[in-house]
Backbone and ligand atoms as CSV (ligand in chain L), in Angstrom:
chain,resi,resn,atom,element,x,y,z
A,1,MET,N,N,-3.798,24.322,-7.492
A,1,MET,CA,C,-5.133,23.716,-7.906
A,1,MET,C,C,-5.494,22.901,-6.781
A,2,ALA,N,N,-6.929,22.935,-6.312
A,2,ALA,CA,C,-7.196,22.145,-5.229
A,2,ALA,C,C,-7.658,20.659,-5.793
A,3,HIS,N,N,-6.959,19.737,-5.211
A,3,HIS,CA,C,-7.628,18.161,-5.707
A,3,HIS,C,C,-8.505,17.659,-4.424
A,4,GLU,N,N,-9.402,17.097,-5.053
A,4,GLU,CA,C,-10.389,16.369,-4.127
A,4,GLU,C,C,-10.504,14.949,-4.530
A,5,ILE,N,N,-10.425,13.959,-3.641
A,5,ILE,CA,C,-10.752,12.537,-3.977
A,5,ILE,C,C,-12.294,12.459,-3.561
A,6,THR,N,N,-13.123,11.809,-4.558
A,6,THR,CA,C,-14.483,11.454,-4.269
A,6,THR,C,C,-14.601,10.107,-4.644
A,7,VAL,N,N,-15.416,9.292,-3.968
A,7,VAL,CA,C,-15.957,7.931,-4.348
A,7,VAL,C,C,-17.409,7.933,-4.299
A,8,PRO,N,N,-18.101,7.319,-5.051
A,8,PRO,CA,C,-19.570,7.288,-4.996
A,8,PRO,C,C,-20.112,6.868,-3.648
A,9,ARG,N,N,-20.999,7.293,-2.941
A,9,ARG,CA,C,-21.523,7.003,-1.630
A,9,ARG,C,C,-21.965,5.471,-1.822
A,10,ARG,N,N,-22.083,4.886,-0.877
A,10,ARG,CA,C,-22.274,3.398,-0.791
A,10,ARG,C,C,-22.033,2.509,-1.922
A,11,ALA,N,N,-20.740,2.989,-2.474
A,11,ALA,CA,C,-20.175,1.974,-3.475
A,11,ALA,C,C,-19.590,1.000,-2.789
A,12,SER,N,N,-19.633,-0.309,-3.595
A,12,SER,CA,C,-18.904,-1.461,-3.297
A,12,SER,C,C,-17.435,-1.259,-3.352
A,13,ARG,N,N,-16.616,-2.072,-2.691
A,13,ARG,CA,C,-15.263,-1.778,-2.893
A,13,ARG,C,C,-14.765,-1.596,-3.930
A,14,GLU,N,N,-15.129,-2.852,-4.874
A,14,GLU,CA,C,-14.714,-2.663,-6.436
A,14,GLU,C,C,-14.973,-1.331,-6.998
A,15,GLU,N,N,-16.214,-0.900,-6.830
A,15,GLU,CA,C,-16.877,0.472,-7.291
A,15,GLU,C,C,-15.955,1.699,-6.917
A,16,ALA,N,N,-15.601,1.453,-5.661
A,16,ALA,CA,C,-14.876,2.704,-4.976
A,16,ALA,C,C,-13.273,2.588,-5.707
A,17,TYR,N,N,-12.500,1.271,-5.816
A,17,TYR,CA,C,-11.381,1.289,-6.481
A,17,TYR,C,C,-11.536,1.642,-7.894
A,18,ALA,N,N,-12.665,1.288,-8.514
A,18,ALA,CA,C,-12.676,1.549,-10.021
A,18,ALA,C,C,-12.779,3.360,-10.176
A,19,SER,N,N,-13.589,3.811,-9.200
A,19,SER,CA,C,-13.618,5.260,-9.220
A,19,SER,C,C,-12.303,5.977,-8.818
A,20,LEU,N,N,-11.756,5.488,-7.966
A,20,LEU,CA,C,-10.494,6.068,-7.418
A,20,LEU,C,C,-9.115,6.038,-8.408
A,21,LEU,N,N,-9.094,4.932,-8.989
A,21,LEU,CA,C,-7.975,4.578,-9.959
A,21,LEU,C,C,-7.502,5.916,-10.956
A,22,PRO,N,N,-8.591,6.294,-11.796
A,22,PRO,CA,C,-8.286,7.460,-12.568
A,22,PRO,C,C,-8.054,8.772,-11.797
A,23,GLN,N,N,-8.609,8.738,-10.675
A,23,GLN,CA,C,-8.332,10.011,-9.820
A,23,GLN,C,C,-6.877,10.154,-9.354
A,24,LEU,N,N,-6.448,8.859,-8.788
A,24,LEU,CA,C,-4.961,8.861,-8.586
A,24,LEU,C,C,-3.953,8.906,-9.895
A,25,ALA,N,N,-4.341,8.619,-10.951
A,25,ALA,CA,C,-3.455,8.765,-12.152
A,25,ALA,C,C,-3.534,10.375,-12.413
A,26,ALA,N,N,-4.612,10.989,-12.273
A,26,ALA,CA,C,-4.721,12.524,-12.416
A,26,ALA,C,C,-3.899,13.130,-11.364
A,27,LEU,N,N,-3.943,12.581,-10.177
A,27,LEU,CA,C,-3.150,13.269,-9.184
A,27,LEU,C,C,-1.729,13.410,-9.473
A,28,MET,N,N,-1.261,12.321,-10.155
A,28,MET,CA,C,0.337,12.203,-10.292
A,28,MET,C,C,0.487,12.987,-11.550
A,29,GLU,N,N,-0.287,13.253,-12.426
A,29,GLU,CA,C,0.108,13.688,-13.868
A,29,GLU,C,C,0.912,14.949,-13.764
A,30,ASP,N,N,0.934,15.931,-13.029
A,30,ASP,CA,C,1.734,17.163,-13.007
A,30,ASP,C,C,2.842,17.047,-12.009
A,31,GLU,N,N,2.952,16.067,-11.238
A,31,GLU,CA,C,3.860,15.940,-10.212
A,31,GLU,C,C,4.916,14.912,-10.603
A,32,PRO,N,N,6.087,15.267,-10.672
A,32,PRO,CA,C,7.213,14.390,-11.045
A,32,PRO,C,C,7.961,13.746,-9.791
A,33,ASP,N,N,7.718,14.403,-8.445
A,33,ASP,CA,C,8.304,14.040,-7.254
A,33,ASP,C,C,7.695,12.632,-6.708
A,34,LEU,N,N,8.437,11.522,-6.540
A,34,LEU,CA,C,7.858,10.323,-6.098
A,34,LEU,C,C,7.325,10.468,-4.668
A,35,ILE,N,N,7.859,11.217,-3.783
A,35,ILE,CA,C,7.326,11.106,-2.514
A,35,ILE,C,C,6.017,11.993,-2.343
A,36,ALA,N,N,6.121,13.108,-3.144
A,36,ALA,CA,C,4.896,13.727,-3.229
A,36,ALA,C,C,3.697,12.913,-3.691
A,37,ASN,N,N,3.799,12.233,-4.647
A,37,ASN,CA,C,2.917,11.113,-5.187
A,37,ASN,C,C,2.642,10.277,-4.132
A,38,LEU,N,N,3.445,9.477,-3.634
A,38,LEU,CA,C,3.090,8.259,-2.636
A,38,LEU,C,C,2.392,9.065,-1.573
A,39,ALA,N,N,2.639,10.276,-1.099
A,39,ALA,CA,C,2.072,10.910,-0.007
A,39,ALA,C,C,0.474,11.079,-0.253
A,40,ASN,N,N,0.198,11.523,-1.602
A,40,ASN,CA,C,-1.029,11.802,-1.827
A,40,ASN,C,C,-1.822,10.391,-2.210
A,41,PHE,N,N,-1.044,9.286,-2.427
A,41,PHE,CA,C,-1.773,8.069,-2.631
A,41,PHE,C,C,-2.115,7.554,-1.323
A,42,ALA,N,N,-1.167,7.682,-0.331
A,42,ALA,CA,C,-1.566,7.174,0.990
A,42,ALA,C,C,-2.902,7.965,1.455
A,43,ALA,N,N,-2.948,9.152,1.267
A,43,ALA,CA,C,-3.905,10.011,1.671
A,43,ALA,C,C,-5.263,9.498,1.062
A,44,ALA,N,N,-5.230,9.448,-0.184
A,44,ALA,CA,C,-6.533,9.095,-0.976
A,44,ALA,C,C,-6.965,7.596,-0.770
A,45,LEU,N,N,-6.127,6.704,-0.531
A,45,LEU,CA,C,-6.695,5.224,-0.232
A,45,LEU,C,C,-6.961,5.401,1.377
A,46,HIS,N,N,-6.574,5.985,2.313
A,46,HIS,CA,C,-7.145,6.065,3.503
A,46,HIS,C,C,-8.573,7.031,3.515
A,47,GLN,N,N,-8.425,7.922,2.678
A,47,GLN,CA,C,-9.799,8.613,2.617
A,47,GLN,C,C,-10.999,7.905,2.175
A,48,ALA,N,N,-10.560,7.266,1.064
A,48,ALA,CA,C,-11.681,6.329,0.369
A,48,ALA,C,C,-12.140,4.976,1.222
A,49,PHE,N,N,-11.253,4.569,1.761
A,49,PHE,CA,C,-11.359,3.006,2.473
A,49,PHE,C,C,-11.352,3.242,3.930
A,50,ALA,N,N,-10.932,4.426,4.561
A,50,ALA,CA,C,-10.770,4.181,5.973
A,50,ALA,C,C,-9.929,3.062,6.490
A,51,PHE,N,N,-8.934,2.724,5.664
A,51,PHE,CA,C,-7.938,1.509,6.286
A,51,PHE,C,C,-7.495,2.115,7.448
A,52,HIS,N,N,-7.210,1.071,8.415
A,52,HIS,CA,C,-6.558,1.421,9.638
A,52,HIS,C,C,-5.121,2.014,9.527
A,53,TRP,N,N,-4.309,1.387,8.552
A,53,TRP,CA,C,-2.940,1.977,8.127
A,53,TRP,C,C,-2.687,1.745,6.619
A,54,VAL,N,N,-2.305,2.739,5.914
A,54,VAL,CA,C,-1.860,2.442,4.496
A,54,VAL,C,C,-0.679,3.275,4.180
A,55,GLY,N,N,0.351,2.755,3.475
A,55,GLY,CA,C,1.423,3.520,3.344
A,55,GLY,C,C,2.402,2.654,2.616
A,56,PHE,N,N,3.687,3.366,2.543
A,56,PHE,CA,C,4.711,2.780,1.678
A,56,PHE,C,C,5.875,2.547,2.650
A,57,TYR,N,N,6.775,1.463,2.130
A,57,TYR,CA,C,8.071,1.252,2.592
A,57,TYR,C,C,8.893,1.250,1.452
A,58,ARG,N,N,9.928,2.167,1.498
A,58,ARG,CA,C,10.972,2.107,0.209
A,58,ARG,C,C,12.214,1.317,0.633
A,59,MET,N,N,12.857,0.680,-0.350
A,59,MET,CA,C,14.216,-0.071,-0.310
A,59,MET,C,C,15.114,1.078,-0.244
A,60,VAL,N,N,15.827,0.910,0.789
A,60,VAL,CA,C,16.903,1.777,0.956
A,60,VAL,C,C,18.171,1.118,1.459
A,61,ASP,N,N,19.241,0.899,0.789
A,61,ASP,CA,C,20.394,0.213,1.252
A,61,ASP,C,C,20.019,-1.163,1.682
A,62,GLY,N,N,19.290,-1.992,1.116
A,62,GLY,CA,C,18.719,-2.985,1.288
A,62,GLY,C,C,17.640,-3.604,2.610
A,63,GLU,N,N,17.233,-2.337,3.081
A,63,GLU,CA,C,16.115,-2.413,3.899
A,63,GLU,C,C,15.056,-1.436,3.595
A,64,LEU,N,N,13.825,-2.134,4.108
A,64,LEU,CA,C,12.593,-1.267,4.053
A,64,LEU,C,C,12.567,-0.147,4.976
A,65,VAL,N,N,12.528,1.170,4.369
A,65,VAL,CA,C,12.304,2.177,5.082
A,65,VAL,C,C,11.060,2.846,5.177
A,66,LEU,N,N,10.341,3.261,6.178
A,66,LEU,CA,C,8.956,3.770,6.289
A,66,LEU,C,C,8.889,4.918,5.287
A,67,GLY,N,N,7.914,5.075,4.460
A,67,GLY,CA,C,7.727,6.286,3.579
A,67,GLY,C,C,6.569,6.850,4.064
A,68,PRO,N,N,5.846,7.689,2.991
A,68,PRO,CA,C,4.637,8.257,3.277
A,68,PRO,C,C,3.573,7.185,3.614
A,69,PHE,N,N,2.614,7.640,4.615
A,69,PHE,CA,C,1.590,6.695,5.121
A,69,PHE,C,C,0.730,7.568,5.755
A,70,GLN,N,N,-0.447,6.893,6.092
A,70,GLN,CA,C,-1.616,7.489,6.971
A,70,GLN,C,C,-1.982,6.390,7.894
A,71,GLY,N,N,-2.238,6.929,9.136
A,71,GLY,CA,C,-2.404,6.054,10.028
A,71,GLY,C,C,-1.567,6.263,11.438
A,72,PRO,N,N,-1.741,5.297,12.482
A,72,PRO,CA,C,-0.653,5.429,13.406
A,72,PRO,C,C,0.673,5.235,13.209
A,73,VAL,N,N,1.697,5.973,14.091
A,73,VAL,CA,C,3.100,5.644,13.681
A,73,VAL,C,C,3.442,4.322,13.635
A,74,ALA,N,N,4.308,4.187,12.863
A,74,ALA,CA,C,4.634,2.643,12.523
A,74,ALA,C,C,6.322,2.393,12.527
A,75,CYS,N,N,6.606,1.300,12.441
A,75,CYS,CA,C,8.131,1.014,12.513
A,75,CYS,C,C,8.900,1.659,11.424
A,76,THR,N,N,10.097,2.019,11.762
A,76,THR,CA,C,10.683,2.791,10.552
A,76,THR,C,C,11.379,1.961,9.667
A,77,ARG,N,N,12.072,0.792,10.241
A,77,ARG,CA,C,12.846,-0.152,9.395
A,77,ARG,C,C,12.438,-1.494,9.468
A,78,ILE,N,N,12.372,-2.162,8.310
A,78,ILE,CA,C,11.905,-3.494,8.242
A,78,ILE,C,C,13.073,-4.277,7.313
A,79,SER,N,N,13.810,-5.336,8.077
A,79,SER,CA,C,14.717,-5.885,7.174
A,79,SER,C,C,13.981,-7.080,6.454
A,80,LEU,N,N,14.692,-7.537,5.310
A,80,LEU,CA,C,13.815,-8.332,4.490
A,80,LEU,C,C,13.772,-9.621,5.027
A,81,ASP,N,N,14.350,-10.185,5.997
A,81,ASP,CA,C,14.089,-11.326,6.509
A,81,ASP,C,C,12.901,-11.462,7.496
A,82,ARG,N,N,12.346,-10.151,7.790
A,82,ARG,CA,C,11.054,-10.044,8.677
A,82,ARG,C,C,9.917,-9.468,8.155
A,83,GLY,N,N,8.712,-9.959,8.853
A,83,GLY,CA,C,7.500,-9.214,8.713
A,83,GLY,C,C,6.829,-9.530,7.249
A,84,VAL,N,N,5.601,-9.149,7.120
A,84,VAL,CA,C,4.892,-9.362,5.924
A,84,VAL,C,C,5.437,-8.642,4.996
A,85,CYS,N,N,5.900,-7.237,5.063
A,85,CYS,CA,C,6.685,-6.306,4.216
A,85,CYS,C,C,7.896,-7.032,3.556
A,86,GLY,N,N,8.758,-7.773,4.536
A,86,GLY,CA,C,10.095,-8.132,4.010
A,86,GLY,C,C,9.737,-9.536,3.253
A,87,ALA,N,N,8.782,-10.136,3.589
A,87,ALA,CA,C,8.367,-11.530,2.712
A,87,ALA,C,C,7.949,-10.943,1.449
A,88,ALA,N,N,7.279,-10.013,1.052
A,88,ALA,CA,C,6.707,-9.485,-0.094
A,88,ALA,C,C,7.784,-8.837,-0.881
A,89,ALA,N,N,8.692,-8.318,-0.257
A,89,ALA,CA,C,9.648,-7.774,-1.050
A,89,ALA,C,C,10.774,-8.738,-1.418
A,90,ARG,N,N,10.968,-9.925,-0.611
A,90,ARG,CA,C,11.928,-10.796,-0.894
A,90,ARG,C,C,11.364,-11.795,-2.118
A,91,GLU,N,N,10.121,-12.126,-1.725
A,91,GLU,CA,C,9.478,-13.044,-2.819
A,91,GLU,C,C,9.028,-12.235,-4.033
A,92,ARG,N,N,8.838,-10.921,-3.918
A,92,ARG,CA,C,8.476,-10.216,-4.996
A,92,ARG,C,C,6.928,-10.463,-5.561
A,93,ARG,N,N,6.272,-10.724,-4.527
A,93,ARG,CA,C,4.997,-11.032,-4.813
A,93,ARG,C,C,3.847,-10.577,-3.673
A,94,THR,N,N,2.712,-10.318,-4.172
A,94,THR,CA,C,1.671,-9.684,-3.176
A,94,THR,C,C,1.330,-10.796,-2.140
A,95,ILE,N,N,1.417,-10.507,-0.919
A,95,ILE,CA,C,1.062,-11.260,0.269
A,95,ILE,C,C,-0.231,-10.872,1.004
A,96,LEU,N,N,-0.938,-11.716,0.919
A,96,LEU,CA,C,-2.335,-11.391,1.632
A,96,LEU,C,C,-2.524,-12.029,3.005
A,97,VAL,N,N,-2.708,-11.383,4.115
A,97,VAL,CA,C,-2.487,-12.046,5.611
A,97,VAL,C,C,-3.858,-11.946,6.015
A,98,PRO,N,N,-4.732,-13.031,6.043
A,98,PRO,CA,C,-6.122,-12.805,6.588
A,98,PRO,C,C,-6.246,-12.686,8.013
A,99,ASP,N,N,-5.209,-13.247,8.713
A,99,ASP,CA,C,-4.935,-13.148,10.189
A,99,ASP,C,C,-3.362,-13.183,10.703
A,100,VAL,N,N,-3.042,-12.016,10.981
A,100,VAL,CA,C,-1.788,-11.804,11.178
A,100,VAL,C,C,-1.158,-12.431,12.454
A,101,GLU,N,N,-2.176,-12.928,13.250
A,101,GLU,CA,C,-1.594,-13.818,14.362
A,101,GLU,C,C,-0.958,-15.348,13.779
A,102,GLN,N,N,-1.578,-15.574,12.579
A,102,GLN,CA,C,-1.182,-16.874,11.823
A,102,GLN,C,C,0.129,-16.834,11.079
A,103,PHE,N,N,0.725,-15.508,10.976
A,103,PHE,CA,C,1.660,-15.220,10.032
A,103,PHE,C,C,2.974,-15.221,10.834
A,104,PRO,N,N,3.829,-16.403,10.613
A,104,PRO,CA,C,5.038,-16.251,11.534
A,104,PRO,C,C,5.742,-14.926,11.082
A,105,GLY,N,N,6.354,-14.234,12.002
A,105,GLY,CA,C,7.274,-13.266,11.729
A,105,GLY,C,C,6.415,-11.845,11.533
A,106,HIS,N,N,5.255,-12.046,11.507
A,106,HIS,CA,C,4.394,-10.607,11.528
A,106,HIS,C,C,4.954,-9.650,12.467
A,107,ILE,N,N,5.160,-8.362,11.826
A,107,ILE,CA,C,5.700,-7.361,12.832
A,107,ILE,C,C,4.353,-6.480,13.075
A,108,ALA,N,N,4.135,-6.427,14.636
A,108,ALA,CA,C,2.807,-5.793,14.928
A,108,ALA,C,C,3.459,-4.409,15.240
A,109,CYS,N,N,3.296,-3.338,14.247
A,109,CYS,CA,C,3.711,-2.204,14.435
A,109,CYS,C,C,2.451,-1.607,15.267
A,110,SER,N,N,1.351,-1.863,14.928
A,110,SER,CA,C,0.075,-1.420,15.803
A,110,SER,C,C,-0.467,-2.711,16.435
A,111,ALA,N,N,-0.842,-2.804,17.613
A,111,ALA,CA,C,-1.530,-3.830,18.170
A,111,ALA,C,C,-2.880,-4.194,17.758
A,112,LEU,N,N,-3.528,-3.125,17.004
A,112,LEU,CA,C,-4.875,-3.261,16.395
A,112,LEU,C,C,-4.914,-4.125,15.086
A,113,SER,N,N,-3.864,-4.178,14.464
A,113,SER,CA,C,-3.915,-4.756,12.914
A,113,SER,C,C,-4.111,-6.142,13.302
A,114,ARG,N,N,-5.235,-6.717,12.430
A,114,ARG,CA,C,-5.684,-7.917,12.478
A,114,ARG,C,C,-5.426,-8.690,11.047
A,115,SER,N,N,-5.448,-7.987,10.110
A,115,SER,CA,C,-5.193,-8.455,8.733
A,115,SER,C,C,-4.475,-7.392,7.701
A,116,GLU,N,N,-3.844,-7.871,6.699
A,116,GLU,CA,C,-3.084,-7.065,5.975
A,116,GLU,C,C,-2.641,-7.632,4.500
A,117,ILE,N,N,-2.234,-6.670,3.945
A,117,ILE,CA,C,-2.034,-7.015,2.615
A,117,ILE,C,C,-0.832,-6.278,1.988
A,118,VAL,N,N,0.306,-6.696,1.404
A,118,VAL,CA,C,1.581,-5.861,1.215
A,118,VAL,C,C,1.732,-6.425,-0.444
A,119,VAL,N,N,1.651,-5.219,-1.246
A,119,VAL,CA,C,2.085,-5.399,-2.696
A,119,VAL,C,C,3.291,-4.667,-3.064
A,120,PRO,N,N,4.206,-5.510,-3.605
A,120,PRO,CA,C,5.538,-4.913,-3.950
A,120,PRO,C,C,5.305,-4.291,-5.201
A,121,LEU,N,N,6.330,-3.239,-5.598
A,121,LEU,CA,C,6.509,-2.720,-6.774
A,121,LEU,C,C,7.569,-3.397,-7.347
A,122,VAL,N,N,7.429,-4.420,-8.540
A,122,VAL,CA,C,8.541,-5.325,-8.906
A,122,VAL,C,C,9.283,-4.604,-10.303
A,123,LEU,N,N,10.399,-4.510,-10.246
A,123,LEU,CA,C,11.153,-4.105,-11.466
A,123,LEU,C,C,12.347,-4.986,-11.598
A,124,GLY,N,N,12.017,-5.893,-12.506
A,124,GLY,CA,C,13.124,-6.913,-12.792
A,124,GLY,C,C,13.271,-7.682,-11.433
A,125,ASP,N,N,14.462,-7.748,-10.847
A,125,ASP,CA,C,14.630,-8.648,-9.587
A,125,ASP,C,C,14.760,-7.371,-8.514
A,126,GLN,N,N,14.530,-6.244,-8.835
A,126,GLN,CA,C,14.573,-5.104,-7.810
A,126,GLN,C,C,12.959,-4.965,-7.244
A,127,VAL,N,N,12.945,-4.591,-5.934
A,127,VAL,CA,C,11.501,-3.850,-5.409
A,127,VAL,C,C,11.839,-2.852,-4.776
A,128,PRO,N,N,11.540,-1.393,-5.655
A,128,PRO,CA,C,12.030,-0.335,-5.043
A,128,PRO,C,C,11.127,0.202,-3.746
A,129,LEU,N,N,9.916,-0.338,-3.694
A,129,LEU,CA,C,9.110,0.066,-2.743
A,129,LEU,C,C,7.905,-1.135,-2.546
A,130,VAL,N,N,7.302,-0.972,-1.389
A,130,VAL,CA,C,5.917,-1.851,-1.224
A,130,VAL,C,C,4.839,-0.975,-0.791
A,131,LEU,N,N,3.675,-1.257,-0.984
A,131,LEU,CA,C,2.617,-0.681,-0.335
A,131,LEU,C,C,2.105,-1.598,0.384
A,132,ASP,N,N,1.835,-1.207,1.732
A,132,ASP,CA,C,1.139,-1.976,2.983
A,132,ASP,C,C,-0.121,-1.351,3.281
A,133,VAL,N,N,-1.119,-2.419,3.368
A,133,VAL,CA,C,-2.381,-2.017,3.858
A,133,VAL,C,C,-2.760,-2.838,5.260
A,134,ASP,N,N,-3.085,-2.175,6.275
A,134,ASP,CA,C,-3.575,-2.931,7.404
A,134,ASP,C,C,-4.796,-2.690,7.818
A,135,SER,N,N,-5.506,-3.875,8.417
A,135,SER,CA,C,-6.928,-3.661,8.949
A,135,SER,C,C,-7.176,-3.976,10.385
A,136,GLU,N,N,-8.054,-3.397,11.014
A,136,GLU,CA,C,-8.351,-3.764,12.497
A,136,GLU,C,C,-9.245,-4.901,12.340
A,137,HIS,N,N,-9.730,-5.584,11.250
A,137,HIS,CA,C,-10.608,-6.606,11.111
A,137,HIS,C,C,-9.866,-7.974,10.685
A,138,ARG,N,N,-10.126,-8.993,11.063
A,138,ARG,CA,C,-9.673,-10.183,10.457
A,138,ARG,C,C,-10.268,-10.381,9.002
A,139,ASP,N,N,-9.459,-11.111,8.167
A,139,ASP,CA,C,-10.036,-11.243,7.038
A,139,ASP,C,C,-10.699,-10.112,6.207
A,140,TYR,N,N,-10.049,-9.175,6.156
A,140,TYR,CA,C,-10.520,-7.886,5.513
A,140,TYR,C,C,-10.407,-7.716,4.008
A,141,PHE,N,N,-9.138,-8.350,3.521
A,141,PHE,CA,C,-8.928,-8.073,2.021
A,141,PHE,C,C,-9.107,-9.272,1.148
A,142,SER,N,N,-9.460,-9.025,0.019
A,142,SER,CA,C,-9.677,-10.185,-0.991
A,142,SER,C,C,-8.921,-9.985,-2.031
A,143,ALA,N,N,-9.206,-10.915,-2.993
A,143,ALA,CA,C,-8.626,-10.822,-4.254
A,143,ALA,C,C,-8.855,-9.504,-5.123
A,144,THR,N,N,-10.091,-8.877,-4.737
A,144,THR,CA,C,-10.276,-7.477,-5.276
A,144,THR,C,C,-9.453,-6.539,-4.867
A,145,ASP,N,N,-9.112,-6.606,-3.553
A,145,ASP,CA,C,-8.238,-5.600,-3.087
A,145,ASP,C,C,-6.564,-5.858,-3.751
A,146,GLU,N,N,-6.352,-7.182,-3.975
A,146,GLU,CA,C,-5.213,-7.612,-4.476
A,146,GLU,C,C,-5.105,-7.101,-5.845
A,147,ARG,N,N,-6.181,-7.030,-6.569
A,147,ARG,CA,C,-6.172,-6.656,-8.125
A,147,ARG,C,C,-6.004,-5.174,-8.169
A,148,TYR,N,N,-6.791,-4.633,-7.308
A,148,TYR,CA,C,-6.772,-3.180,-7.335
A,148,TYR,C,C,-5.633,-2.531,-6.651
A,149,LEU,N,N,-5.220,-2.953,-5.811
A,149,LEU,CA,C,-4.018,-2.267,-5.197
A,149,LEU,C,C,-2.861,-2.697,-5.941
A,150,GLY,N,N,-2.792,-3.644,-6.743
A,150,GLY,CA,C,-1.827,-3.925,-7.708
A,150,GLY,C,C,-1.983,-2.986,-9.007
A,151,GLN,N,N,-3.199,-2.602,-9.194
A,151,GLN,CA,C,-3.105,-1.710,-10.145
A,151,GLN,C,C,-2.788,-0.009,-9.609
A,152,VAL,N,N,-2.827,-0.028,-8.290
A,152,VAL,CA,C,-2.384,1.309,-8.002
A,152,VAL,C,C,-0.937,1.327,-7.879
A,153,VAL,N,N,-0.216,0.320,-7.458
A,153,VAL,CA,C,1.195,0.171,-7.632
A,153,VAL,C,C,1.674,0.163,-9.066
A,154,ALA,N,N,0.929,-0.386,-10.242
A,154,ALA,CA,C,1.344,-0.341,-11.469
A,154,ALA,C,C,1.336,1.174,-12.111
A,155,LEU,N,N,0.362,1.929,-11.282
A,155,LEU,CA,C,0.357,3.565,-11.749
A,155,LEU,C,C,1.570,4.011,-11.404
A,156,ILE,N,N,1.975,3.806,-10.229
A,156,ILE,CA,C,3.293,4.344,-9.674
A,156,ILE,C,C,4.450,3.986,-10.448
A,157,ARG,N,N,4.417,2.580,-10.642
A,157,ARG,CA,C,5.563,2.020,-11.621
A,157,ARG,C,C,5.771,2.799,-12.974
A,158,ALA,N,N,4.689,2.767,-13.548
A,158,ALA,CA,C,4.426,3.580,-15.048
A,158,ALA,C,C,5.073,4.953,-14.697
A,159,ARG,N,N,4.848,5.647,-13.882
A,159,ARG,CA,C,5.104,6.981,-13.678
A,159,ARG,C,C,6.410,7.334,-13.311
A,160,HIS,N,N,6.777,6.583,-12.287
A,160,HIS,CA,C,8.264,6.784,-11.739
A,160,HIS,C,C,9.460,5.743,-11.997
A,161,PHE,N,N,9.051,4.547,-12.384
A,161,PHE,CA,C,10.018,3.595,-12.588
A,161,PHE,C,C,10.079,2.972,-14.180
A,162,ALA,N,N,9.398,3.526,-15.214
A,162,ALA,CA,C,9.256,2.950,-16.424
A,162,ALA,C,C,10.419,3.140,-17.143
L,1,LIG,N1,N,3.187,-5.493,9.692
L,1,LIG,C1,C,3.969,-5.119,8.886
L,1,LIG,C2,C,4.874,-4.097,9.429
L,1,LIG,C3,C,4.368,-2.549,8.960
L,1,LIG,S1,S,3.259,-2.070,9.847
L,1,LIG,O1,O,2.040,-3.016,9.779
L,1,LIG,C4,C,2.815,-0.381,9.170
L,1,LIG,C5,C,4.788,-6.575,8.658
L,1,LIG,O2,O,4.753,-7.450,9.187
L,1,LIG,O3,O,5.868,-6.416,7.791
């Protein structure tokens, strides 16, 4: 069956997220494989928002390993003591970085990244994966992104880690 993501033209970012969320839930409905669903989520977010980079890092043997993504090639492994991704996983909370040059330890996978948000999937004291989104613009992400990207991760949690 063909799947297509559509968001209303000229939608605000909030409207776009609100339209996207049920489509993401529907995309996962018939597919039990985590990687397949992460791959489609990365594609859908990239298509809807034209983010510079959007993707997942999975926790494998105590470090974050690159998972499905859309955008330029990226670092394959991030230890928990490094980067925005490592901090979000270690602290088990969403980290929004308005200016990556001001974040000590930021890992510049792409020289074009200027701001970033990382949302961990928290399961008790475990973080099996994080969602990372990068923008070429400073100050690109807001509480709206934090809220809705949190809901995106909650969908994955409910489907695969409940
Ligand atoms: N900038 C991230 C690394 C991952 S890439 O942005 C895709 C970080 O500091 O953790």
